[in-house]
LUMTOR-376664 format. One record per residue (C-alpha): residue in three letters; residue number from 1; x, y, z. Coordinates in Angstrom, 2 decimals, padded with zeros to 5 digits, always signed. Example, Ala and Ser with C-alpha at 12.3 -4.5 7.8 and 13.67 -1.06 7.14 Angstrom:
2
<torza ALA 1 <+012.30 -004.50 +007.80>>
<torza SER 2 <+013.67 -001.06 +007.14>>
END
This chain:
388
<torza UNK 1 <+023.35 -028.19 -010.76>>
<torza UNK 2 <+021.07 -028.70 -013.62>>
<torza UNK 3 <+020.37 -025.84 -016.09>>
<torza UNK 4 <+017.12 -026.30 -017.40>>
<torza UNK 5 <+017.31 -024.65 -020.82>>
<torza UNK 6 <+013.01 -025.05 -021.82>>
<torza UNK 7 <+012.46 -023.34 -019.20>>
<torza UNK 8 <+011.70 -020.05 -019.38>>
<torza UNK 9 <+013.40 -018.24 -016.95>>
<torza UNK 10 <+016.39 -017.30 -017.97>>
<torza UNK 11 <+019.78 -019.14 -017.59>>
<torza UNK 12 <+021.86 -016.93 -015.80>>
<torza UNK 13 <+019.64 -016.27 -013.16>>
<torza UNK 14 <+018.91 -020.17 -013.11>>
<torza UNK 15 <+022.54 -020.01 -012.00>>
<torza UNK 16 <+022.19 -016.60 -009.72>>
<torza UNK 17 <+019.68 -018.49 -008.11>>
<torza UNK 18 <+022.03 -021.77 -007.00>>
<torza UNK 19 <+024.93 -019.80 -006.35>>
<torza UNK 20 <+022.37 -018.00 -003.53>>
<torza UNK 21 <+021.29 -021.22 -002.56>>
<torza UNK 22 <+024.27 -022.28 -001.86>>
<torza UNK 23 <+025.65 -019.68 -000.08>>
<torza UNK 24 <+022.30 -019.03 +002.01>>
<torza UNK 25 <+022.19 -022.86 +003.04>>
<torza UNK 26 <+026.01 -022.70 +004.36>>
<torza UNK 27 <+027.76 -024.72 +001.91>>
<torza UNK 28 <+029.42 -021.59 +000.30>>
<torza UNK 29 <+030.99 -020.15 +003.62>>
<torza UNK 30 <+031.64 -016.64 +003.97>>
<torza UNK 31 <+035.45 -016.28 +002.63>>
<torza UNK 32 <+035.02 -019.20 +000.94>>
<torza UNK 33 <+035.72 -019.32 -003.59>>
<torza UNK 34 <+033.16 -020.47 -005.44>>
<torza UNK 35 <+033.59 -022.81 -008.78>>
<torza UNK 36 <+035.99 -020.58 -011.13>>
<torza UNK 37 <+034.07 -019.98 -014.74>>
<torza UNK 38 <+036.58 -023.18 -016.45>>
<torza UNK 39 <+034.76 -025.54 -013.48>>
<torza UNK 40 <+031.10 -023.97 -013.71>>
<torza UNK 41 <+031.51 -024.63 -017.64>>
<torza UNK 42 <+032.32 -028.01 -016.96>>
<torza UNK 43 <+029.63 -029.24 -014.73>>
<torza UNK 44 <+026.94 -026.39 -016.87>>
<torza UNK 45 <+027.58 -026.19 -020.36>>
<torza UNK 46 <+026.40 -022.70 -020.15>>
<torza UNK 47 <+028.58 -019.59 -022.07>>
<torza UNK 48 <+031.44 -017.67 -020.14>>
<torza UNK 49 <+029.00 -014.23 -020.70>>
<torza UNK 50 <+026.14 -015.84 -019.16>>
<torza UNK 51 <+028.10 -016.98 -015.95>>
<torza UNK 52 <+030.07 -013.39 -016.05>>
<torza UNK 53 <+026.81 -011.78 -015.72>>
<torza UNK 54 <+025.13 -014.17 -012.51>>
<torza UNK 55 <+028.83 -013.89 -011.27>>
<torza UNK 56 <+028.24 -010.15 -011.64>>
<torza UNK 57 <+024.90 -009.92 -010.59>>
<torza UNK 58 <+025.62 -011.19 -007.03>>
<torza UNK 59 <+028.97 -009.17 -006.76>>
<torza UNK 60 <+026.93 -005.90 -007.56>>
<torza UNK 61 <+023.80 -007.44 -005.00>>
<torza UNK 62 <+026.61 -008.19 -002.01>>
<torza UNK 63 <+027.03 -011.80 -001.91>>
<torza UNK 64 <+030.07 -011.92 -003.70>>
<torza UNK 65 <+033.68 -010.23 -003.98>>
<torza UNK 66 <+035.65 -010.48 -007.13>>
<torza UNK 67 <+039.61 -010.36 -005.55>>
<torza UNK 68 <+042.17 -009.74 -008.45>>
<torza UNK 69 <+044.08 -013.02 -009.69>>
<torza UNK 70 <+042.85 -014.81 -006.74>>
<torza UNK 71 <+038.86 -015.24 -007.95>>
<torza UNK 72 <+035.70 -015.02 -006.56>>
<torza UNK 73 <+034.57 -015.18 -003.13>>
<torza UNK 74 <+031.43 -015.62 -000.81>>
<torza UNK 75 <+031.43 -011.66 +001.19>>
<torza UNK 76 <+031.16 -011.50 +005.03>>
<torza UNK 77 <+027.71 -009.76 +005.65>>
<torza UNK 78 <+029.29 -006.54 +007.47>>
<torza UNK 79 <+027.80 -006.70 +011.20>>
<torza UNK 80 <+025.83 -002.94 +011.55>>
<torza UNK 81 <+024.43 -002.73 +007.80>>
<torza UNK 82 <+022.14 +000.33 +009.61>>
<torza UNK 83 <+018.86 +000.06 +010.05>>
<torza UNK 84 <+016.85 -000.90 +007.06>>
<torza UNK 85 <+013.44 +000.81 +006.42>>
<torza UNK 86 <+011.96 -000.96 +003.49>>
<torza UNK 87 <+009.71 -004.23 +004.15>>
<torza UNK 88 <+008.03 -006.27 +000.92>>
<torza UNK 89 <+004.74 -007.09 +000.72>>
<torza UNK 90 <+003.37 -010.92 -000.96>>
<torza UNK 91 <+000.60 -010.83 -001.92>>
<torza UNK 92 <-001.17 -013.14 -005.15>>
<torza UNK 93 <-002.80 -010.28 -007.02>>
<torza UNK 94 <-002.56 -006.68 -006.18>>
<torza UNK 95 <-005.55 -005.76 -008.45>>
<torza UNK 96 <-007.32 -007.81 -006.83>>
<torza UNK 97 <-010.13 -005.75 -004.19>>
<torza UNK 98 <-008.68 -007.99 -000.96>>
<torza UNK 99 <-005.40 -007.44 -001.76>>
<torza UNK 100 <-005.76 -003.96 -002.25>>
<torza UNK 101 <-007.55 -003.62 +001.06>>
<torza UNK 102 <-005.16 -005.39 +002.63>>
<torza UNK 103 <-001.94 -003.74 +001.74>>
<torza UNK 104 <-003.81 +000.01 +002.15>>
<torza UNK 105 <-004.09 -000.99 +005.69>>
<torza UNK 106 <-000.48 -002.44 +005.70>>
<torza UNK 107 <+000.77 +001.02 +003.76>>
<torza UNK 108 <-000.76 +003.27 +006.29>>
<torza UNK 109 <+000.54 +001.14 +008.94>>
<torza UNK 110 <+004.39 +001.01 +007.72>>
<torza UNK 111 <+004.03 +004.49 +006.89>>
<torza UNK 112 <+003.30 +005.55 +010.68>>
<torza UNK 113 <+006.52 +003.57 +011.55>>
<torza UNK 114 <+009.38 +005.45 +009.62>>
<torza UNK 115 <+008.56 +001.63 +006.87>>
<torza UNK 116 <+007.92 +001.71 +002.64>>
<torza UNK 117 <+006.25 -000.96 +001.67>>
<torza UNK 118 <+007.94 -003.03 -001.97>>
<torza UNK 119 <+004.60 -004.70 -003.50>>
<torza UNK 120 <+005.33 -008.09 -004.88>>
<torza UNK 121 <+002.89 -010.14 -006.72>>
<torza UNK 122 <+002.71 -014.06 -006.99>>
<torza UNK 123 <-000.37 -014.95 -009.21>>
<torza UNK 124 <-000.79 -017.96 -006.64>>
<torza UNK 125 <+002.20 -019.27 -008.00>>
<torza UNK 126 <+005.39 -020.56 -006.65>>
<torza UNK 127 <+007.45 -019.81 -009.72>>
<torza UNK 128 <+006.85 -016.01 -009.27>>
<torza UNK 129 <+006.84 -016.36 -005.25>>
<torza UNK 130 <+010.33 -018.45 -005.87>>
<torza UNK 131 <+011.36 -015.42 -008.80>>
<torza UNK 132 <+010.07 -012.21 -005.87>>
<torza UNK 133 <+012.29 -014.03 -002.87>>
<torza UNK 134 <+015.69 -013.78 -005.22>>
<torza UNK 135 <+014.90 -009.73 -005.92>>
<torza UNK 136 <+013.82 -008.44 -003.00>>
<torza UNK 137 <+016.20 -009.57 -000.42>>
<torza UNK 138 <+018.89 -008.45 -002.76>>
<torza UNK 139 <+016.95 -004.66 -001.05>>
<torza UNK 140 <+018.27 -005.61 +001.73>>
<torza UNK 141 <+014.86 -005.67 +003.35>>
<torza UNK 142 <+014.50 -005.80 +007.31>>
<torza UNK 143 <+010.72 -007.88 +007.48>>
<torza UNK 144 <+008.12 -010.06 +005.01>>
<torza UNK 145 <+005.16 -010.69 +004.86>>
<torza UNK 146 <+003.85 -013.19 +003.01>>
<torza UNK 147 <+000.40 -014.91 +001.34>>
<torza UNK 148 <+001.26 -018.57 +000.83>>
<torza UNK 149 <+000.95 -019.00 -002.91>>
<torza UNK 150 <-001.66 -022.30 -004.54>>
<torza UNK 151 <+001.72 -024.06 -004.24>>
<torza UNK 152 <+002.61 -027.43 -001.72>>
<torza UNK 153 <+003.67 -027.03 +001.82>>
<torza UNK 154 <+006.89 -027.57 +000.98>>
<torza UNK 155 <+007.08 -024.99 -002.04>>
<torza UNK 156 <+006.09 -022.38 +000.44>>
<torza UNK 157 <+007.90 -023.84 +003.47>>
<torza UNK 158 <+011.29 -022.99 +001.20>>
<torza UNK 159 <+009.97 -019.84 -000.01>>
<torza UNK 160 <+009.80 -018.77 +003.96>>
<torza UNK 161 <+013.21 -020.23 +004.80>>
<torza UNK 162 <+015.66 -018.25 +002.11>>
<torza UNK 163 <+013.96 -015.27 +004.20>>
<torza UNK 164 <+014.50 -016.58 +007.75>>
<torza UNK 165 <+018.06 -018.11 +007.37>>
<torza UNK 166 <+018.39 -014.44 +006.57>>
<torza UNK 167 <+016.93 -013.20 +010.13>>
<torza UNK 168 <+013.86 -011.61 +008.02>>
<torza UNK 169 <+011.01 -012.14 +009.74>>
<torza UNK 170 <+008.08 -013.57 +007.88>>
<torza UNK 171 <+004.48 -013.02 +009.42>>
<torza UNK 172 <+002.21 -014.95 +007.39>>
<torza UNK 173 <-001.41 -013.80 +006.32>>
<torza UNK 174 <-004.47 -014.91 +005.75>>
<torza UNK 175 <-003.35 -018.60 +004.80>>
<torza UNK 176 <-001.72 -020.57 +007.02>>
<torza UNK 177 <+001.67 -022.85 +006.30>>
<torza UNK 178 <+000.57 -026.20 +006.90>>
<torza UNK 179 <+004.05 -028.15 +009.15>>
<torza UNK 180 <+004.54 -024.46 +009.76>>
<torza UNK 181 <+003.59 -022.90 +014.03>>
<torza UNK 182 <+004.74 -019.12 +012.33>>
<torza UNK 183 <+003.61 -015.66 +013.35>>
<torza UNK 184 <-000.56 -015.15 +011.58>>
<torza UNK 185 <-002.93 -012.96 +010.80>>
<torza UNK 186 <-006.24 -014.45 +010.18>>
<torza UNK 187 <-010.56 -013.23 +010.23>>
<torza UNK 188 <-012.16 -016.01 +012.15>>
<torza UNK 189 <-012.97 -017.79 +008.66>>
<torza UNK 190 <-014.90 -021.37 +010.45>>
<torza UNK 191 <-016.46 -018.82 +012.71>>
<torza UNK 192 <-018.12 -016.20 +009.89>>
<torza UNK 193 <-018.93 -019.12 +008.25>>
<torza UNK 194 <-020.90 -021.32 +010.53>>
<torza UNK 195 <-023.06 -017.78 +011.10>>
<torza UNK 196 <-023.62 -017.75 +007.64>>
<torza UNK 197 <-024.88 -020.87 +006.65>>
<torza UNK 198 <-026.98 -020.55 +010.57>>
<torza UNK 199 <-028.69 -016.94 +008.64>>
<torza UNK 200 <-029.78 -019.06 +005.29>>
<torza UNK 201 <-030.94 -022.02 +007.63>>
<torza UNK 202 <-032.58 -019.60 +009.65>>
<torza UNK 203 <-034.64 -018.54 +006.57>>
<torza UNK 204 <-035.72 -021.85 +005.44>>
<torza UNK 205 <-033.17 -022.79 +003.28>>
<torza UNK 206 <-031.88 -026.86 +003.76>>
<torza UNK 207 <-030.08 -028.24 +000.42>>
<torza UNK 208 <-027.42 -025.28 +000.93>>
<torza UNK 209 <-024.56 -025.96 -002.36>>
<torza UNK 210 <-020.92 -024.23 -001.64>>
<torza UNK 211 <-018.53 -023.75 -003.47>>
<torza UNK 212 <-014.42 -022.63 -002.56>>
<torza UNK 213 <-010.90 -023.76 -003.11>>
<torza UNK 214 <-009.34 -026.40 -000.80>>
<torza UNK 215 <-005.97 -025.16 -001.51>>
<torza UNK 216 <-005.94 -022.76 +001.12>>
<torza UNK 217 <-006.37 -022.88 +004.90>>
<torza UNK 218 <-009.22 -020.01 +005.25>>
<torza UNK 219 <-011.70 -021.57 +002.64>>
<torza UNK 220 <-010.76 -025.00 +004.51>>
<torza UNK 221 <-011.79 -023.43 +007.60>>
<torza UNK 222 <-015.41 -021.97 +005.97>>
<torza UNK 223 <-016.02 -025.12 +004.22>>
<torza UNK 224 <-015.61 -026.53 +007.65>>
<torza UNK 225 <-018.17 -023.50 +009.65>>
<torza UNK 226 <-020.39 -024.61 +006.74>>
<torza UNK 227 <-020.30 -028.20 +007.73>>
<torza UNK 228 <-020.52 -027.67 +011.22>>
<torza UNK 229 <-023.65 -025.55 +011.14>>
<torza UNK 230 <-025.82 -028.17 +008.72>>
<torza UNK 231 <-024.59 -031.09 +011.54>>
<torza UNK 232 <-025.76 -028.41 +014.12>>
<torza UNK 233 <-029.36 -028.39 +012.38>>
<torza UNK 234 <-029.59 -032.36 +011.57>>
<torza UNK 235 <-029.31 -031.61 +007.90>>
<torza UNK 236 <-027.36 -033.73 +006.15>>
<torza UNK 237 <-024.20 -032.39 +004.25>>
<torza UNK 238 <-025.13 -034.04 +000.41>>
<torza UNK 239 <-022.37 -034.44 -001.82>>
<torza UNK 240 <-024.32 -033.64 -004.69>>
<torza UNK 241 <-024.34 -030.73 -003.20>>
<torza UNK 242 <-020.40 -029.70 -002.58>>
<torza UNK 243 <-018.91 -028.09 -005.69>>
<torza UNK 244 <-015.58 -027.57 -003.97>>
<torza UNK 245 <-012.32 -026.87 -006.16>>
<torza UNK 246 <-008.37 -028.16 -006.03>>
<torza UNK 247 <-006.85 -024.96 -007.65>>
<torza UNK 248 <-006.50 -021.55 -006.90>>
<torza UNK 249 <-009.72 -019.25 -008.65>>
<torza UNK 250 <-009.17 -018.12 -012.61>>
<torza UNK 251 <-012.09 -016.34 -014.18>>
<torza UNK 252 <-012.56 -018.16 -017.57>>
<torza UNK 253 <-012.47 -021.32 -015.40>>
<torza UNK 254 <-014.34 -020.47 -012.99>>
<torza UNK 255 <-017.13 -019.07 -015.11>>
<torza UNK 256 <-017.68 -022.72 -016.71>>
<torza UNK 257 <-017.55 -024.02 -013.25>>
<torza UNK 258 <-020.73 -021.47 -012.69>>
<torza UNK 259 <-022.45 -022.69 -015.65>>
<torza UNK 260 <-021.97 -026.53 -014.12>>
<torza UNK 261 <-023.08 -025.30 -010.96>>
<torza UNK 262 <-026.48 -023.75 -012.39>>
<torza UNK 263 <-026.93 -026.66 -014.41>>
<torza UNK 264 <-027.97 -028.21 -010.89>>
<torza UNK 265 <-029.87 -025.75 -009.43>>
<torza UNK 266 <-032.55 -027.78 -008.85>>
<torza UNK 267 <-030.54 -030.10 -005.84>>
<torza UNK 268 <-030.26 -026.92 -003.34>>
<torza UNK 269 <-032.29 -022.96 -002.93>>
<torza UNK 270 <-029.19 -021.43 -002.13>>
<torza UNK 271 <-025.34 -020.77 -002.88>>
<torza UNK 272 <-022.80 -020.05 -000.23>>
<torza UNK 273 <-019.69 -018.66 -002.23>>
<torza UNK 274 <-016.30 -018.95 -000.89>>
<torza UNK 275 <-015.71 -015.82 -002.06>>
<torza UNK 276 <-016.97 -012.43 -003.15>>
<torza UNK 277 <-014.65 -013.27 -006.58>>
<torza UNK 278 <-017.05 -016.14 -007.06>>
<torza UNK 279 <-020.32 -015.13 -005.78>>
<torza UNK 280 <-020.42 -012.20 -008.51>>
<torza UNK 281 <-019.24 -014.56 -011.20>>
<torza UNK 282 <-021.80 -016.90 -010.15>>
<torza UNK 283 <-024.31 -013.51 -010.28>>
<torza UNK 284 <-023.30 -012.82 -013.25>>
<torza UNK 285 <-024.00 -015.65 -015.16>>
<torza UNK 286 <-027.32 -016.62 -013.38>>
<torza UNK 287 <-028.07 -013.05 -015.09>>
<torza UNK 288 <-027.06 -014.24 -018.81>>
<torza UNK 289 <-029.40 -017.79 -017.88>>
<torza UNK 290 <-032.23 -015.82 -016.76>>
<torza UNK 291 <-032.22 -017.29 -013.27>>
<torza UNK 292 <-033.31 -014.25 -010.94>>
<torza UNK 293 <-031.68 -013.64 -007.44>>
<torza UNK 294 <-033.53 -013.97 -004.87>>
<torza UNK 295 <-036.64 -014.18 -006.54>>
<torza UNK 296 <-035.51 -017.98 -008.16>>
<torza UNK 297 <-032.08 -018.76 -006.23>>
<torza UNK 298 <-030.13 -017.54 -003.31>>
<torza UNK 299 <-027.12 -016.53 -002.71>>
<torza UNK 300 <-024.31 -015.57 -000.48>>
<torza UNK 301 <-020.23 -014.77 -001.00>>
<torza UNK 302 <-017.23 -014.05 +001.54>>
<torza UNK 303 <-015.40 -010.75 +001.91>>
<torza UNK 304 <-017.15 -008.03 +002.13>>
<torza UNK 305 <-015.47 -006.28 -000.44>>
<torza UNK 306 <-015.61 -002.84 -002.81>>
<torza UNK 307 <-016.18 -004.32 -005.72>>
<torza UNK 308 <-019.48 -005.51 -004.39>>
<torza UNK 309 <-020.73 -001.77 -004.69>>
<torza UNK 310 <-019.06 -000.44 -007.27>>
<torza UNK 311 <-020.69 -003.46 -009.89>>
<torza UNK 312 <-023.99 -002.55 -007.86>>
<torza UNK 313 <-024.27 -005.66 -006.37>>
<torza UNK 314 <-026.65 -006.38 -003.25>>
<torza UNK 315 <-024.83 -009.38 -002.40>>
<torza UNK 316 <-025.14 -010.86 +001.66>>
<torza UNK 317 <-021.80 -012.09 +002.53>>
<torza UNK 318 <-019.61 -011.03 +005.38>>
<torza UNK 319 <-017.34 -008.72 +005.60>>
<torza UNK 320 <-014.07 -009.42 +006.81>>
<torza UNK 321 <-011.50 -006.75 +008.49>>
<torza UNK 322 <-009.21 -006.95 +005.56>>
<torza UNK 323 <-008.09 -003.30 +005.83>>
<torza UNK 324 <-007.54 -004.71 +009.60>>
<torza UNK 325 <-005.59 -007.47 +008.73>>
<torza UNK 326 <-003.31 -005.50 +007.21>>
<torza UNK 327 <-002.59 -003.38 +010.16>>
<torza UNK 328 <-001.73 -005.82 +012.19>>
<torza UNK 329 <+000.50 -008.07 +010.04>>
<torza UNK 330 <+002.11 -004.91 +009.98>>
<torza UNK 331 <+002.32 -004.01 +013.92>>
<torza UNK 332 <+003.50 -007.56 +014.22>>
<torza UNK 333 <+005.75 -007.57 +011.99>>
<torza UNK 334 <+007.61 -004.51 +013.36>>
<torza UNK 335 <+007.99 -006.06 +016.74>>
<torza UNK 336 <+009.57 -009.43 +015.74>>
<torza UNK 337 <+012.00 -006.43 +013.87>>
<torza UNK 338 <+012.48 -004.90 +017.11>>
<torza UNK 339 <+014.17 -007.95 +018.59>>
<torza UNK 340 <+010.55 -008.88 +019.96>>
<torza UNK 341 <+010.97 -013.25 +020.63>>
<torza UNK 342 <+008.79 -015.63 +021.71>>
<torza UNK 343 <+006.03 -018.26 +020.46>>
<torza UNK 344 <+004.66 -017.52 +017.43>>
<torza UNK 345 <+001.33 -015.45 +017.83>>
<torza UNK 346 <-001.65 -016.45 +015.66>>
<torza UNK 347 <-004.08 -013.13 +015.36>>
<torza UNK 348 <-007.98 -013.86 +014.42>>
<torza UNK 349 <-010.24 -010.99 +013.94>>
<torza UNK 350 <-013.87 -010.67 +014.12>>
<torza UNK 351 <-015.99 -011.01 +010.63>>
<torza UNK 352 <-019.21 -010.45 +011.03>>
<torza UNK 353 <-022.79 -010.90 +008.62>>
<torza UNK 354 <-023.63 -007.54 +006.19>>
<torza UNK 355 <-027.63 -008.53 +004.69>>
<torza UNK 356 <-027.65 -007.13 +001.72>>
<torza UNK 357 <-031.17 -008.96 +000.20>>
<torza UNK 358 <-029.68 -011.54 -001.72>>
<torza UNK 359 <-031.55 -014.41 -000.28>>
<torza UNK 360 <-035.53 -015.26 +000.07>>
<torza UNK 361 <-037.31 -016.39 +002.73>>
<torza UNK 362 <-038.49 -019.74 +002.19>>
<torza UNK 363 <-042.14 -021.62 +003.42>>
<torza UNK 364 <-039.53 -023.61 +006.16>>
<torza UNK 365 <-037.74 -021.40 +008.62>>
<torza UNK 366 <-035.61 -023.34 +011.05>>
<torza UNK 367 <-034.63 -020.91 +014.30>>
<torza UNK 368 <-031.55 -020.38 +015.21>>
<torza UNK 369 <-030.65 -020.35 +018.91>>
<torza UNK 370 <-030.48 -017.22 +020.94>>
<torza UNK 371 <-027.01 -016.26 +021.08>>
<torza UNK 372 <-027.03 -016.89 +017.15>>
<torza UNK 373 <-030.05 -014.92 +016.61>>
<torza UNK 374 <-028.21 -012.00 +018.77>>
<torza UNK 375 <-024.68 -012.39 +017.03>>
<torza UNK 376 <-026.79 -012.04 +013.55>>
<torza UNK 377 <-029.22 -008.99 +015.08>>
<torza UNK 378 <-025.76 -006.98 +016.20>>
<torza UNK 379 <-024.03 -007.69 +012.44>>
<torza UNK 380 <-027.44 -006.45 +010.59>>
<torza UNK 381 <-027.37 -003.53 +012.27>>
<torza UNK 382 <-024.11 -002.90 +011.21>>
<torza UNK 383 <-024.23 -003.93 +007.54>>
<torza UNK 384 <-024.26 -000.11 +006.48>>
<torza UNK 385 <-021.19 +000.01 +008.10>>
<torza UNK 386 <-019.31 -003.32 +006.60>>
<torza UNK 387 <-019.49 -001.70 +003.18>>
<torza UNK 388 <-016.75 +000.28 +001.95>>
END
């Protein structure tokens, strides 16, 4: 066992996490005696006070039991601990409009079924997700709704496995974990991006720049929808207008990236931003640079967040049924907690376009198919319903 003395994570917590992993992986089985303080000191070089703190925390959490003059043993779980009524939800940022809307839907559905929700913010970082996983497992939760972080598939899978080893059902939302076949709730990201790109093409745009993060399955699907719409209209994909990136969205670095994108504005007539958050930053930087939207540059976003109206940005976007995604995630989780078995379920909710006038029609238009026209006509008729 290695203790990272340069880590910001306290040493007692590192030891505590390691012990939990040994228990959950079955290396230390129920009724097994764990190493003595002397043995742990010899292996790690930790102070006895640090070791005692970690062990006492696990005793308090129900992982271990001390037996006088015999040592410390792995506690055998009780077969019937009664109904647990706490559900954990781990999101990337509870301050964002997306997460708060999702949590409202999940929370309302949980309350209707007699459950309480414990919220955790990961900042899209594995280390934060891992920390929260350890904490909420100690609460005796009955289920988890998890938005995978920007970390690797292996790390996100490790988070999920910590709960599955304890027979705690997990529902993924918005983002998939590559290689994992798990219950998953999302929206039709591919179709939404396809329709939004078709809308731009119908307005006469052929040179359409795109910016989004390829770190997430949802935005990858949008990228694929964008490219397919171009291909279906005979428009070649231009790598010069590809401003995708592989990291999570952080506002300050993206502001600089937005300036780089806008520095190449002679190469395109419209920007497809992979989220409203990105579109808002581009909108603001455009105003600072004196670039008028939509007169000099057309701009679309994705999500239809409440912040769009709060900031009075007339942004054409795709409305995702985020509240409903929260509801459906919670419904599916409750079914699993109540013993519903079967193959993993994938729920994909339909999105629709909301036209708020941030796209300028230019001279040469490229007509849509009849079915595409009908979809966009229906979406435009309901645009007022699309705003929160």
